[in-house]
ZAGUVEX-914378 format. One record per residue (C-alpha): residue number from 1; chain; x, y, z. Coordinates in pm, 1 decimal, padded with zeros to 6 digits. Layout:
% ZAGUVEX-914378
+--------+------+----------+----------+----------+
| drenvo | dogu |       xx |       yy |       zz |
+--------+------+----------+----------+----------+
|    NUM |    A |        X |        Y |        Z |
...
+--------+------+----------+----------+----------+
END
This chain:
% ZAGUVEX-914378
+--------+------+----------+----------+----------+
| drenvo | dogu |       xx |       yy |       zz |
+--------+------+----------+----------+----------+
|      1 |    A | -02083.6 |  11745.0 |  06463.5 |
|      2 |    A | -01959.7 |  11391.8 |  06395.5 |
|      3 |    A | -02306.3 |  11254.4 |  06452.3 |
|      4 |    A | -02455.5 |  11498.2 |  06203.7 |
|      5 |    A | -02194.0 |  11398.8 |  05941.7 |
|      6 |    A | -02277.8 |  11026.1 |  05974.8 |
|      7 |    A | -02648.3 |  11103.4 |  05966.8 |
|      8 |    A | -02598.4 |  11299.8 |  05645.1 |
|      9 |    A | -02400.4 |  11013.4 |  05484.2 |
|     10 |    A | -02662.8 |  10761.0 |  05586.4 |
|     11 |    A | -02930.4 |  10974.7 |  05423.3 |
|     12 |    A | -02726.1 |  10992.2 |  05101.5 |
|     13 |    A | -02675.7 |  10613.4 |  05090.3 |
|     14 |    A | -03044.0 |  10557.2 |  05160.3 |
|     15 |    A | -03138.8 |  10788.9 |  04874.0 |
|     16 |    A | -02896.2 |  10614.0 |  04635.1 |
|     17 |    A | -03032.4 |  10273.4 |  04734.4 |
|     18 |    A | -03387.5 |  10391.3 |  04676.7 |
|     19 |    A | -03300.3 |  10524.3 |  04330.3 |
|     20 |    A | -03133.6 |  10194.2 |  04235.3 |
|     21 |    A | -03432.0 |  09990.5 |  04354.9 |
|     22 |    A | -03663.3 |  10208.2 |  04150.3 |
|     23 |    A | -03450.2 |  10191.8 |  03836.7 |
|     24 |    A | -03402.2 |  09812.4 |  03831.9 |
|     25 |    A | -03764.2 |  09725.8 |  03742.5 |
|     26 |    A | -03757.7 |  09990.2 |  03471.4 |
|     27 |    A | -03434.0 |  09844.4 |  03332.9 |
|     28 |    A | -03579.6 |  09494.2 |  03338.4 |
|     29 |    A | -03890.4 |  09621.1 |  03164.7 |
|     30 |    A | -03681.7 |  09787.3 |  02893.3 |
|     31 |    A | -03481.7 |  09468.4 |  02845.6 |
|     32 |    A | -03800.4 |  09262.4 |  02811.6 |
|     33 |    A | -03941.0 |  09518.0 |  02567.5 |
|     34 |    A | -03619.9 |  09504.9 |  02363.8 |
|     35 |    A | -03640.7 |  09125.3 |  02346.5 |
|     36 |    A | -04007.2 |  09141.2 |  02242.3 |
|     37 |    A | -03927.3 |  09401.1 |  01977.5 |
|     38 |    A | -03644.0 |  09182.1 |  01850.8 |
|     39 |    A | -03875.8 |  08881.3 |  01821.7 |
|     40 |    A | -04139.5 |  09094.4 |  01651.9 |
|     41 |    A | -03886.4 |  09225.5 |  01400.9 |
|     42 |    A | -03827.8 |  08868.9 |  01282.8 |
|     43 |    A | -04196.1 |  08838.1 |  01192.1 |
|     44 |    A | -04250.7 |  09151.8 |  00986.7 |
|     45 |    A | -04356.2 |  09127.3 |  00622.4 |
|     46 |    A | -04011.4 |  09167.2 |  00470.0 |
|     47 |    A | -03859.6 |  08896.0 |  00689.5 |
|     48 |    A | -04149.3 |  08659.7 |  00629.0 |
|     49 |    A | -04117.2 |  08702.0 |  00254.2 |
|     50 |    A | -03746.6 |  08622.8 |  00282.2 |
|     51 |    A | -03819.7 |  08303.5 |  00475.3 |
|     52 |    A | -04078.6 |  08203.4 |  00214.4 |
|     53 |    A | -03823.4 |  08244.6 | -00065.5 |
|     54 |    A | -03580.5 |  08029.4 |  00129.8 |
|     55 |    A | -03843.5 |  07755.4 |  00156.8 |
|     56 |    A | -03807.1 |  07696.8 | -00215.7 |
|     57 |    A | -03456.6 |  07570.4 | -00141.7 |
|     58 |    A | -03578.5 |  07359.8 |  00150.4 |
|     59 |    A | -03419.2 |  07571.0 |  00423.8 |
|     60 |    A | -03478.8 |  07412.0 |  00767.9 |
|     61 |    A | -03382.8 |  07740.3 |  00938.0 |
|     62 |    A | -03646.7 |  07933.6 |  00738.3 |
|     63 |    A | -03900.8 |  07666.2 |  00834.9 |
|     64 |    A | -03808.4 |  07713.6 |  01203.7 |
|     65 |    A | -03826.3 |  08093.3 |  01180.4 |
|     66 |    A | -04174.6 |  08081.5 |  01028.7 |
|     67 |    A | -04284.2 |  07834.0 |  01292.8 |
|     68 |    A | -04151.3 |  08062.5 |  01566.8 |
|     69 |    A | -04363.6 |  08347.7 |  01429.7 |
|     70 |    A | -04669.4 |  08127.1 |  01481.8 |
|     71 |    A | -04999.8 |  08309.0 |  01413.5 |
|     72 |    A | -04814.3 |  08617.2 |  01287.0 |
|     73 |    A | -04691.4 |  08415.8 |  00990.2 |
|     74 |    A | -05027.3 |  08260.5 |  00900.9 |
|     75 |    A | -05157.3 |  08535.6 |  00664.1 |
|     76 |    A | -04831.2 |  08528.2 |  00465.8 |
|     77 |    A | -04831.2 |  08148.1 |  00459.5 |
|     78 |    A | -05188.7 |  08144.2 |  00328.9 |
|     79 |    A | -05090.8 |  08377.8 |  00044.0 |
|     80 |    A | -04799.8 |  08147.7 | -00036.9 |
|     81 |    A | -05040.0 |  07858.7 | -00098.3 |
|     82 |    A | -05100.9 |  08018.9 | -00438.3 |
|     83 |    A | -04732.5 |  07979.0 | -00523.4 |
|     84 |    A | -04681.6 |  07769.8 | -00836.5 |
|     85 |    A | -04366.9 |  07602.0 | -00703.8 |
|     86 |    A | -04476.5 |  07266.8 | -00561.7 |
|     87 |    A | -04193.6 |  07236.0 | -00309.3 |
|     88 |    A | -04268.2 |  07580.9 | -00168.7 |
|     89 |    A | -04637.5 |  07495.9 | -00145.7 |
|     90 |    A | -04580.6 |  07160.6 |  00026.9 |
|     91 |    A | -04334.7 |  07303.6 |  00279.3 |
|     92 |    A | -04568.0 |  07597.7 |  00347.4 |
|     93 |    A | -04853.8 |  07359.8 |  00424.6 |
|     94 |    A | -04623.6 |  07168.7 |  00660.0 |
|     95 |    A | -04543.3 |  07490.2 |  00849.7 |
|     96 |    A | -04914.7 |  07554.1 |  00895.7 |
|     97 |    A | -04951.1 |  07203.2 |  01033.2 |
|     98 |    A | -04680.3 |  07254.8 |  01292.9 |
|     99 |    A | -04837.1 |  07587.4 |  01394.2 |
|    100 |    A | -05148.2 |  07385.2 |  01474.3 |
|    101 |    A | -05476.3 |  07535.6 |  01594.6 |
|    102 |    A | -05355.1 |  07891.9 |  01535.3 |
|    103 |    A | -05348.9 |  07808.4 |  01163.7 |
|    104 |    A | -05727.7 |  07762.0 |  01156.9 |
|    105 |    A | -05777.4 |  08055.8 |  00913.0 |
|    106 |    A | -05603.2 |  07839.4 |  00651.7 |
|    107 |    A | -05867.8 |  07562.7 |  00664.3 |
|    108 |    A | -06067.7 |  07676.0 |  00355.3 |
|    109 |    A | -05745.6 |  07702.6 |  00153.5 |
|    110 |    A | -05624.7 |  07360.0 |  00269.6 |
|    111 |    A | -05960.8 |  07210.8 |  00176.5 |
|    112 |    A | -05912.3 |  07336.5 | -00179.4 |
|    113 |    A | -05568.7 |  07172.8 | -00190.8 |
|    114 |    A | -05729.8 |  06836.2 | -00116.5 |
|    115 |    A | -05886.0 |  06852.4 | -00462.4 |
|    116 |    A | -05558.8 |  06914.2 | -00647.2 |
|    117 |    A | -05426.2 |  06643.6 | -00875.1 |
|    118 |    A | -05089.1 |  06643.6 | -00699.3 |
|    119 |    A | -05092.1 |  06349.5 | -00457.0 |
|    120 |    A | -04818.6 |  06491.3 | -00233.8 |
|    121 |    A | -05013.8 |  06813.4 | -00183.9 |
|    122 |    A | -05328.3 |  06610.3 | -00107.1 |
|    123 |    A | -05147.5 |  06411.4 |  00161.4 |
|    124 |    A | -04977.4 |  06702.6 |  00337.0 |
|    125 |    A | -05297.8 |  06912.2 |  00327.1 |
|    126 |    A | -05497.0 |  06632.0 |  00493.4 |
|    127 |    A | -05220.4 |  06582.1 |  00747.0 |
|    128 |    A | -05219.4 |  06954.3 |  00829.4 |
|    129 |    A | -05597.5 |  06964.5 |  00878.7 |
|    130 |    A | -05553.2 |  06691.6 |  01136.5 |
|    131 |    A | -05280.4 |  06889.6 |  01309.2 |
|    132 |    A | -05502.1 |  07198.1 |  01328.6 |
|    133 |    A | -05749.9 |  06992.6 |  01526.5 |
|    134 |    A | -06106.8 |  07060.4 |  01632.7 |
|    135 |    A | -06170.4 |  07352.7 |  01398.3 |
|    136 |    A | -06090.0 |  07125.8 |  01101.9 |
|    137 |    A | -06337.6 |  06848.7 |  01193.9 |
|    138 |    A | -06600.3 |  06952.7 |  00932.6 |
|    139 |    A | -06332.2 |  06964.8 |  00661.1 |
|    140 |    A | -06201.2 |  06621.4 |  00762.0 |
|    141 |    A | -06553.3 |  06475.6 |  00762.0 |
|    142 |    A | -06613.1 |  06605.6 |  00410.7 |
|    143 |    A | -06276.8 |  06469.8 |  00294.5 |
|    144 |    A | -06367.4 |  06128.5 |  00433.2 |
|    145 |    A | -06702.6 |  06138.3 |  00253.7 |
|    146 |    A | -06609.7 |  06240.3 | -00097.1 |
|    147 |    A | -06235.5 |  06273.2 | -00159.5 |
|    148 |    A | -06122.9 |  06048.7 | -00445.4 |
|    149 |    A | -05776.5 |  05991.7 | -00300.4 |
|    150 |    A | -05791.0 |  05695.2 | -00061.3 |
|    151 |    A | -05484.4 |  05825.6 |  00124.3 |
|    152 |    A | -05666.7 |  06149.6 |  00205.9 |
|    153 |    A | -05966.6 |  05951.1 |  00332.4 |
|    154 |    A | -05736.1 |  05731.9 |  00540.1 |
|    155 |    A | -05560.7 |  06029.4 |  00702.7 |
|    156 |    A | -05896.1 |  06201.1 |  00764.4 |
|    157 |    A | -06035.8 |  05895.6 |  00941.9 |
|    158 |    A | -05721.2 |  05856.4 |  01148.3 |
|    159 |    A | -05716.6 |  06224.7 |  01247.3 |
|    160 |    A | -06078.6 |  06210.2 |  01361.1 |
|    161 |    A | -06006.1 |  05903.1 |  01569.6 |
|    162 |    A | -05704.1 |  06065.8 |  01731.0 |
|    163 |    A | -05922.0 |  06355.9 |  01845.9 |
|    164 |    A | -06127.7 |  06122.1 |  02061.2 |
|    165 |    A | -06457.5 |  06247.7 |  02203.7 |
|    166 |    A | -06398.7 |  06589.7 |  02047.8 |
|    167 |    A | -06486.8 |  06436.6 |  01710.0 |
|    168 |    A | -06807.0 |  06261.2 |  01823.4 |
|    169 |    A | -07003.8 |  06433.3 |  01544.7 |
|    170 |    A | -06798.6 |  06232.8 |  01293.8 |
|    171 |    A | -06916.0 |  05891.0 |  01419.0 |
|    172 |    A | -07205.7 |  05844.5 |  01169.9 |
|    173 |    A | -06979.3 |  05933.3 |  00876.2 |
|    174 |    A | -06704.7 |  05703.8 |  01003.8 |
|    175 |    A | -06952.0 |  05415.6 |  01033.9 |
|    176 |    A | -07067.7 |  05475.8 |  00677.2 |
|    177 |    A | -06705.1 |  05482.3 |  00561.0 |
|    178 |    A | -06641.7 |  05153.5 |  00738.1 |
|    179 |    A | -06937.7 |  04992.8 |  00564.1 |
|    180 |    A | -06905.4 |  05137.2 |  00216.0 |
|    181 |    A | -06554.2 |  05264.8 |  00142.9 |
|    182 |    A | -06405.5 |  05057.0 | -00140.9 |
|    183 |    A | -06058.8 |  05070.5 |  00014.1 |
|    184 |    A | -06007.0 |  04810.0 |  00284.9 |
|    185 |    A | -05747.8 |  05019.2 |  00472.5 |
|    186 |    A | -05982.1 |  05317.9 |  00489.3 |
|    187 |    A | -06267.5 |  05094.3 |  00604.2 |
|    188 |    A | -06057.4 |  04946.9 |  00885.5 |
|    189 |    A | -05923.7 |  05286.8 |  00990.1 |
|    190 |    A | -06278.2 |  05428.6 |  01003.7 |
|    191 |    A | -06388.7 |  05143.9 |  01231.8 |
|    192 |    A | -06084.5 |  05197.1 |  01450.6 |
|    193 |    A | -06163.7 |  05569.6 |  01471.6 |
|    194 |    A | -06521.8 |  05501.6 |  01583.3 |
|    195 |    A | -06400.4 |  05285.9 |  01867.3 |
|    196 |    A | -06138.0 |  05537.6 |  01973.1 |
|    197 |    A | -06401.8 |  05809.7 |  01992.5 |
|    198 |    A | -06647.4 |  05591.2 |  02182.7 |
|    199 |    A | -06391.7 |  05454.8 |  02424.3 |
|    200 |    A | -06259.9 |  05801.6 |  02494.2 |
|    201 |    A | -06611.9 |  05927.5 |  02566.3 |
|    202 |    A | -06671.3 |  05628.8 |  02794.5 |
|    203 |    A | -06339.3 |  05692.2 |  02966.4 |
|    204 |    A | -06432.2 |  06054.8 |  03030.6 |
|    205 |    A | -06770.2 |  05958.3 |  03175.6 |
|    206 |    A | -06632.7 |  05686.3 |  03400.1 |
|    207 |    A | -06338.6 |  05899.3 |  03510.4 |
|    208 |    A | -06581.6 |  06154.7 |  03645.5 |
|    209 |    A | -06737.0 |  05876.0 |  03853.2 |
|    210 |    A | -06402.0 |  05716.6 |  03941.5 |
|    211 |    A | -06498.4 |  05388.1 |  03777.3 |
|    212 |    A | -06277.3 |  05151.0 |  03580.8 |
|    213 |    A | -06323.6 |  05083.5 |  03211.3 |
|    214 |    A | -06432.3 |  04748.1 |  03077.7 |
|    215 |    A | -06280.6 |  04717.2 |  02732.3 |
|    216 |    A | -06489.5 |  04420.1 |  02622.1 |
|    217 |    A | -06841.9 |  04558.2 |  02663.0 |
|    218 |    A | -07090.1 |  04684.0 |  02406.4 |
|    219 |    A | -06909.4 |  05018.1 |  02378.2 |
|    220 |    A | -06631.9 |  04837.3 |  02193.0 |
|    221 |    A | -06869.2 |  04697.1 |  01934.8 |
|    222 |    A | -06877.6 |  04844.9 |  01588.3 |
|    223 |    A | -07237.2 |  04889.3 |  01470.4 |
|    224 |    A | -07178.6 |  04720.8 |  01137.5 |
|    225 |    A | -07106.8 |  04347.9 |  01135.7 |
|    226 |    A | -07058.8 |  04342.2 |  00762.2 |
|    227 |    A | -06679.1 |  04296.5 |  00778.6 |
|    228 |    A | -06609.2 |  04205.0 |  01137.7 |
|    229 |    A | -06809.4 |  04203.1 |  01458.1 |
|    230 |    A | -06565.5 |  04320.3 |  01723.2 |
|    231 |    A | -06234.3 |  04497.5 |  01674.1 |
|    232 |    A | -06136.7 |  04635.6 |  02008.7 |
|    233 |    A | -06112.4 |  04357.7 |  02264.2 |
|    234 |    A | -05862.1 |  04453.0 |  02535.0 |
|    235 |    A | -05825.3 |  04795.1 |  02370.5 |
|    236 |    A | -05728.4 |  05071.3 |  02607.2 |
|    237 |    A | -05802.2 |  05439.8 |  02586.5 |
|    238 |    A | -05585.6 |  05568.6 |  02300.5 |
|    239 |    A | -05296.4 |  05803.2 |  02365.0 |
|    240 |    A | -05371.7 |  06143.6 |  02219.0 |
|    241 |    A | -05068.4 |  06142.2 |  01991.3 |
|    242 |    A | -05125.8 |  06244.7 |  01633.6 |
|    243 |    A | -05090.9 |  06020.8 |  01330.2 |
|    244 |    A | -04907.0 |  05739.3 |  01506.0 |
|    245 |    A | -04840.2 |  05488.3 |  01230.8 |
|    246 |    A | -05024.9 |  05681.9 |  00960.7 |
|    247 |    A | -04711.7 |  05767.7 |  00769.5 |
|    248 |    A | -04604.3 |  05404.8 |  00772.8 |
|    249 |    A | -04942.0 |  05294.3 |  00633.6 |
|    250 |    A | -04945.7 |  05557.0 |  00361.8 |
|    251 |    A | -04580.3 |  05520.9 |  00276.0 |
|    252 |    A | -04612.8 |  05146.9 |  00232.4 |
|    253 |    A | -04858.7 |  05210.1 | -00050.1 |
|    254 |    A | -04622.6 |  05418.2 | -00261.6 |
|    255 |    A | -04615.1 |  05283.9 | -00614.9 |
|    256 |    A | -04309.4 |  05096.7 | -00733.1 |
|    257 |    A | -04317.4 |  05305.3 | -01052.3 |
|    258 |    A | -04279.1 |  05627.0 | -00853.1 |
|    259 |    A | -03992.2 |  05477.6 | -00654.1 |
|    260 |    A | -03814.2 |  05364.8 | -00971.3 |
|    261 |    A | -03844.8 |  05712.5 | -01119.7 |
|    262 |    A | -03696.2 |  05867.9 | -00806.6 |
|    263 |    A | -03411.2 |  05617.5 | -00797.4 |
|    264 |    A | -03343.0 |  05675.2 | -01166.0 |
|    265 |    A | -03315.1 |  06047.4 | -01112.3 |
|    266 |    A | -03097.8 |  05995.0 | -00803.5 |
|    267 |    A | -03211.2 |  06330.3 | -00680.9 |
|    268 |    A | -03375.5 |  06377.5 | -00344.2 |
|    269 |    A | -03671.8 |  06620.2 | -00353.8 |
|    270 |    A | -03612.2 |  06959.2 | -00193.9 |
|    271 |    A | -03887.7 |  06902.9 |  00060.9 |
|    272 |    A | -03688.6 |  06613.6 |  00206.7 |
|    273 |    A | -03453.7 |  06867.8 |  00366.6 |
|    274 |    A | -03733.2 |  06943.2 |  00614.6 |
|    275 |    A | -03737.5 |  06674.0 |  00888.8 |
|    276 |    A | -04117.4 |  06685.9 |  00928.1 |
|    277 |    A | -04171.4 |  06616.0 |  00559.5 |
|    278 |    A | -03898.0 |  06356.0 |  00547.1 |
|    279 |    A | -04088.4 |  06160.3 |  00811.2 |
|    280 |    A | -04416.9 |  06183.5 |  00618.1 |
|    281 |    A | -04284.5 |  06110.9 |  00268.2 |
|    282 |    A | -04048.8 |  05828.2 |  00353.8 |
|    283 |    A | -04073.3 |  05669.7 |  00011.3 |
|    284 |    A | -03951.8 |  05993.9 | -00147.1 |
|    285 |    A | -03698.9 |  06077.7 |  00121.3 |
|    286 |    A | -03487.8 |  05763.8 |  00172.0 |
|    287 |    A | -03248.1 |  05755.4 |  00465.2 |
|    288 |    A | -02878.7 |  05784.6 |  00396.9 |
|    289 |    A | -02730.4 |  05458.7 |  00285.1 |
|    290 |    A | -03059.3 |  05337.2 |  00134.9 |
|    291 |    A | -03124.1 |  05337.8 | -00234.9 |
+--------+------+----------+----------+----------+
END
């Protein structure tokens, strides 16, 4: 009798344990679904529109929320590019840049912005095309060829160089830019980009054969000797970081007139509240303590 009682209890405990083990995965699945639903709810149309309105005031949190939505936010961000408020437009373009390759659908719209008369919009649009990467190579090549703003051409050349061997199709255009661009900085950057692309291709080929790179051979020679014959002695394979030093080059060219106007107004532009834009537009977004 006692044995039967213990056997019965053991069966009950076994059944309870089995039910718990079966319910735990279901509970975990529900929890994961709830979290996914919560994240998705932040990226619905109404929320996205709210974040866009907050961009006009330079809200860093709205910027972060849109960035977190990634590709889900891209259609709304593209529509916002038609917004007449310049700060909203500039910050929107910056969000697309941080989203990166998933913002590729915006490339045609960004290309149109390169032709706007607003210099700030030109600069951030070119910067964003570079951040999008490979899909934007044709747009960057065209910008390098015929954009009237030297800063756009400079950023385009730099972005192509940073892509390394991926941008090999841009080499002929970069060589032409080196030889013919009226701006010395653009010419130098184009030459530098050619060498980065070539060295990276050489590095890839030799890496496959486990050979070391010689950085003083003919692969480091720029085809044109019109301005200088060799620019990459002892150059190593470039790190694949984006726009290293570009902002400093562009920022250093800001006109003194523009700076005087900003200082006279003593009002920091709204876009300067966004760290990414503050780093790009240093001449418009002075650090605290600097006039």
